[in-house]
C-alpha positions as CSV (number, residue, x, y, z in Angstrom):
1,X,-4.5,20.5,-58.4
2,X,-4.5,18.9,-55.0
3,X,-7.9,17.8,-53.5
4,X,-8.4,20.1,-50.5
5,X,-10.0,17.3,-48.6
6,X,-6.9,15.0,-49.0
7,X,-4.8,18.1,-47.9
8,X,-6.7,18.6,-44.9
9,X,-6.8,15.1,-43.8
10,X,-3.0,14.8,-44.5
11,X,-2.2,18.1,-42.5
12,X,-4.5,16.5,-39.5
13,X,-2.6,13.3,-39.6
14,X,0.9,15.2,-39.4
15,X,-0.4,17.3,-36.7
16,X,-1.3,14.4,-34.7
17,X,1.9,12.7,-35.4
18,X,4.0,15.7,-34.3
19,X,1.7,16.1,-31.1
20,X,2.4,12.3,-30.2
21,X,5.9,12.7,-30.7
22,X,6.5,15.9,-28.8
23,X,8.5,19.1,-29.6
24,X,12.1,17.5,-29.1
25,X,11.8,14.3,-31.0
26,X,14.5,13.6,-33.6
27,X,13.7,13.6,-37.3
28,X,15.6,12.5,-40.4
29,X,16.6,16.1,-41.0
30,X,19.1,16.2,-38.1
31,X,19.8,18.4,-36.3
32,X,16.1,19.3,-36.5
33,X,13.6,18.3,-34.3
34,X,9.9,17.9,-34.6
35,X,9.5,21.6,-33.3
36,X,11.9,22.8,-36.1
37,X,9.8,20.9,-38.7
38,X,6.6,22.3,-37.3
39,X,8.0,25.9,-37.3
40,X,9.1,25.4,-41.0
41,X,5.7,24.3,-42.0
42,X,3.8,27.2,-40.1
43,X,6.4,29.5,-41.7
44,X,5.9,28.1,-45.4
45,X,2.1,28.5,-44.8
46,X,1.9,31.9,-43.0
47,X,5.2,34.0,-43.3
48,X,5.2,35.9,-46.5
49,X,8.3,37.8,-45.6
50,X,10.3,34.7,-45.2
51,X,8.6,32.5,-47.8
52,X,10.9,33.4,-50.7
53,X,13.9,32.4,-48.6
54,X,12.7,28.8,-48.3
55,X,13.4,28.5,-52.0
56,X,16.1,31.2,-53.1
57,X,18.9,30.7,-50.5
58,X,21.4,33.4,-50.0
59,X,20.6,36.5,-48.1
60,X,16.9,35.4,-48.3
61,X,17.5,32.1,-47.0
62,X,19.5,33.2,-44.1
63,X,16.5,35.7,-43.2
64,X,14.1,33.0,-43.6
65,X,16.4,30.8,-41.2
66,X,16.7,33.5,-38.6
67,X,12.8,34.0,-38.6
68,X,12.3,30.0,-38.4
69,X,14.8,30.1,-35.3
70,X,12.9,32.7,-33.7
71,X,9.6,31.2,-34.2
72,X,10.9,27.8,-32.7
73,X,12.1,30.0,-29.7
74,X,8.7,31.4,-29.2
75,X,6.6,28.5,-30.0
76,X,4.3,26.5,-27.7
77,X,4.3,23.1,-29.0
78,X,0.8,21.5,-29.2
79,X,-1.1,24.8,-28.4
């Protein structure tokens, strides 16, 4: 089991890095930007409807991707 303090520190570092880079920085997962990565991580942690699609693919995957794209559209990066 992961150490909760390590997880919190790792999330804080990632959050800081995403904030420093800004929402439109390129990533190794092109064409995704840092905004897409942030939306994916938030979706993974908080969107119980789309969660299965992150792993199952098919119709679930398409559903999850539509929800992620919508989250990216609505998001205010750094807020």
